[in-house]
C-alpha positions in Angstrom: -12.8 -3.1 -18.8 -16.2 -5.1 -19.4 -14.7 -8.1 -20.6 -12.0 -8.1 -17.7 -14.8 -7.3 -15.2 -16.9 -9.9 -16.4 -14.2 -12.8 -16.3 -13.3 -11.8 -12.6 -17.3 -12.0 -11.6 -17.3 -15.2 -13.5 -14.8 -16.6 -11.1 -15.5 -14.8 -7.9 -19.3 -13.6 -7.9 -21.1 -10.9 -8.4 -21.4 -9.4 -4.9 -19.6 -6.4 -4.4 -16.4 -5.6 -2.5 -16.3 -3.2 0.5 -12.4 -2.8 0.8 -9.4 -3.5 -1.3 -6.4 -4.1 0.5 -2.8 -3.6 -1.0 0.0 -6.0 0.6 3.6 -4.7 0.6 6.3 -7.0 1.5 6.1 -9.5 4.6 2.1 -9.4 4.0 1.5 -11.8 0.7 0.5 -14.6 2.7 -2.3 -12.7 4.2 -4.0 -13.1 0.7 -3.9 -16.8 1.4 -6.2 -16.5 4.3 -9.0 -15.2 2.3 -11.9 -17.2 1.9 -13.0 -17.1 -1.9 -11.1 -17.1 -5.4 -7.4 -16.2 -6.3 -6.7 -15.2 -10.1 -3.2 -14.7 -11.6 -2.2 -11.2 -12.7 -1.2 -13.0 -15.8 -4.7 -14.3 -16.4 -5.8 -10.6 -16.2 -5.5 -8.2 -18.9 -4.2 -4.9 -17.9 -2.6 -6.1 -15.1 0.9 -5.3 -14.3 3.9 -7.9 -14.1 4.6 -7.5 -10.3 8.3 -8.8 -10.3 9.6 -8.0 -7.2 10.8 -10.8 -4.9 8.5 -11.1 -1.7 5.2 -9.8 -3.3 2.5 -12.8 -4.4 1.0 -11.3 -7.7 -2.5 -12.6 -7.4 -6.1 -10.6 -7.2 -8.0 -12.4 -4.3 -11.7 -11.9 -3.7 -13.4 -13.1 -1.0 -14.2 -12.7 2.9 -11.7 -11.8 5.5 -13.2 -11.3 9.1 -16.5 -11.2 7.9 -15.7 -8.3 5.0 -15.8 -9.0 1.6 -12.4 -8.0 0.4 -10.5 -7.7 -3.0 -6.7 -8.3 -2.4 -4.1 -6.9 -4.5 -1.3 -9.3 -3.4 1.6 -7.9 -5.6 2.0 -4.2 -6.9 4.0 -3.0 -9.5 6.7 0.2 -8.6 7.8 2.7 -10.9 11.5 1.3 -10.8 10.1 -1.5 -12.5 9.4 -0.1 -15.8 9.4 3.8 -15.4 5.5 4.2 -15.4 3.9 5.7 -12.7 0.6 4.8 -13.3 1.6 1.2 -13.1 -1.4 0.3 -11.0 -4.2 2.2 -12.3 -6.1 -0.8 -14.1 -5.9 -2.9 -10.4 -7.3 0.2 -8.9 -9.9 0.8 -12.0 -11.0 -3.0 -11.6 -11.5 -2.7 -7.7 -13.1 0.3 -7.7 -15.7 -1.2 -10.6 -16.0 -4.1 -8.2 -17.4 -2.0 -5.3 -14.5 -0.9 -3.4 -15.3 2.0 -1.4 -12.0 2.3 0.3 -8.2 1.1 0.0 -5.6 0.1 2.5 -2.2 0.0 1.4 0.8 -1.3 3.2 4.6 -1.0 2.2 8.2 -1.8 3.9 9.7 1.9 4.6 12.9 3.3 6.3 12.1 5.3 9.4 13.5 8.7 10.5 12.4 8.8 13.5 14.1 6.9 16.9 10.6 6.4 18.0 9.7 4.3 15.0 12.4 1.6 14.9 12.2 -1.3 12.9 9.8 -3.9 13.6 6.9 -1.1 14.4 4.6 0.5 12.2 3.5 4.1 11.0 0.4 5.1 9.8 0.9 7.9 6.9 -0.7 10.9 7.6 0.4 12.5 4.6 3.0 12.2 2.1 5.9 13.8 -0.1 6.0 13.0 -3.5 10.1 13.7 -3.5 10.2 11.6 -6.9 8.0 14.4 -8.7 6.5 11.7 -10.6 2.6 11.8 -10.9 0.5 8.6 -11.9 -2.1 11.2 -14.0 0.0 12.8 -16.2 -1.4 12.1 -19.8 -4.9 12.0 -18.4 -6.9 14.1 -20.4 -10.0 15.0 -18.7 -10.1 17.6 -15.6 -10.4 15.0 -13.3 -6.5 14.9 -13.3 -6.7 17.8 -10.9 -7.3 15.6 -7.8 -7.6 17.7 -4.3 -4.7 15.9 -2.2 -5.8 17.4 1.1 -6.8 14.6 3.4 -5.4 12.1 1.1 -5.1 9.6 4.0 -8.7 9.5 5.1 -9.0 11.2 8.8 -11.5 8.3 10.0 -10.0 5.7 8.4 -6.7 6.6 10.4 -8.6 6.9 13.7 -10.3 3.6 12.9 -6.9 2.1 12.6 -5.6 3.9 15.5 -8.2 2.3 17.5 -7.5 -1.3 16.0 -3.7 -0.9 16.8 -4.8 0.3 20.4 -7.2 -2.8 21.0 -4.2 -5.1 19.7 -2.1 -3.5 22.1 -0.1 -2.0 18.9 1.3 1.3 19.2 0.4 2.9 15.6 2.6 6.3 15.1 1.6 8.6 12.6 4.2 10.3 10.4 4.9 11.5 6.6 6.0 9.4 4.1 8.6 10.4 1.4 8.0 8.8 -1.9 11.8 8.1 -3.7 11.5 6.4 -7.1 14.0 3.6 -6.3 15.1 0.9 -7.1 18.6 2.2 -5.6 18.4 3.2 -1.9 18.2 6.7 -0.8 21.6 8.7 -0.2 22.3 9.8 3.4 22.5 13.5 2.2 19.0 12.9 0.5 17.8 11.5 3.9 18.8 14.6 5.7 17.0 16.7 3.0 13.7 14.9 3.4 14.1 15.3 7.1 14.1 18.9 6.7 11.3 18.9 4.5 9.3 17.1 6.9 9.4 13.3 6.5 9.3 10.9 9.1 9.8 7.6 6.5 10.9 6.9 3.2 9.7 4.0 0.4 9.4 3.5 -3.2 5.7 2.8 -3.1 1.9 3.7 -2.0 2.1 7.3 -3.4 1.1 6.7 -7.1 -1.4 4.2 -5.6 -3.3 6.8 -3.1 -3.3 9.1 -6.0 -4.8 6.8 -8.3 -7.5 5.8 -5.5 -8.4 9.4 -5.2 -9.0 10.0 -8.7 -11.1 6.9 -8.7 -13.2 8.7 -5.7 -11.9 5.8 -3.1 -11.1 6.4 0.4 -7.3 5.7 1.2 -5.1 5.1 3.9 -1.6 3.2 4.6 1.0 1.5 6.8 4.4 1.1 6.7 6.1 -2.1 8.7 9.2 0.2 9.6 12.0 -2.6 8.3 15.1 -0.2 9.0 16.4 3.4 9.8 16.8 5.4 6.8 20.7 5.7 5.4 23.5 7.5 7.4 21.1 6.9 10.8 22.6 3.4 11.7 25.3 0.7 10.8 22.9 -1.4 9.1 23.6 -2.4 5.8 20.8 -1.6 3.3 20.0 -4.3 1.1 16.2 -5.7 -0.5 17.3 -9.0 1.3 17.8 -7.0 4.4 14.3 -5.6 4.1 12.3 -8.9 3.2 14.2 -10.2 6.5 13.1 -7.9 8.7 9.4 -7.2 7.1 7.8 -10.4 9.0 8.3 -8.5 12.2 6.4 -5.8 11.6 3.9 -7.8 9.6 2.6 -9.8 12.2 1.6 -6.7 14.2 0.3 -5.5 10.8 -2.0 -8.3 10.3 -3.4 -8.0 13.8 -4.1 -4.5 13.2 -5.6 -4.8 9.9 -7.9 -8.1 11.2 -9.3 -6.2 14.0 -10.0 -3.2 11.8 -12.2 -5.4 9.4 -13.7 -7.0 12.2 -14.9 -3.8 14.0 -16.2 -2.5 10.4 -18.3 -6.0 10.2 
């Protein structure tokens, strides 16, 4: 890890970062607006091969809206390799670089008609419907992570205020993690609704668990790209997700930028 950190600091400087951002579908371009240095995941031992189209697998460190950030422009998903802890090394790196909080974004399918495609949902909690956990195999008692308030209430309040300032609604809801890569069945969506979920997606939850394990605060926002299976006549596909993601991503970028400006 020391060798990896030294390599990053030689390229990006030694000033600590304040916030890490993990960007989902439709937001990869935000990394390109950071005033700093971009390093390909392929040049960083232990970083995953982020093989999902629509992601930009680079670690970007620099200034965004007056805050020094570390941006992970692509994530590895469980369904790519069967490894729920695929993002452990990147999160360990940003924590070692100084990040005290992680903001995550994703694309998700909504269960709620009041949060339609193109809208945003601020995660208040999650359901680990997959049953998987990135801390399986961790040998220390640190693995018993307290997940109460996993999505930090203070950060959520600040993100809501940023949305209000930008005239963008941020409804709060519970996100269910489904392993993928196939989409959910209508029966599974009905079951998840009974369990209390408001949206479903294939990422974020393992990263939040890892962030909490590493002592960082976490918050997450979903860009709603579709109604969940059985709730509309939409044909669900990854191409549809990529086509719809930019609609909400434009709103999400405004919220994130306002949040960072307020923090600065």
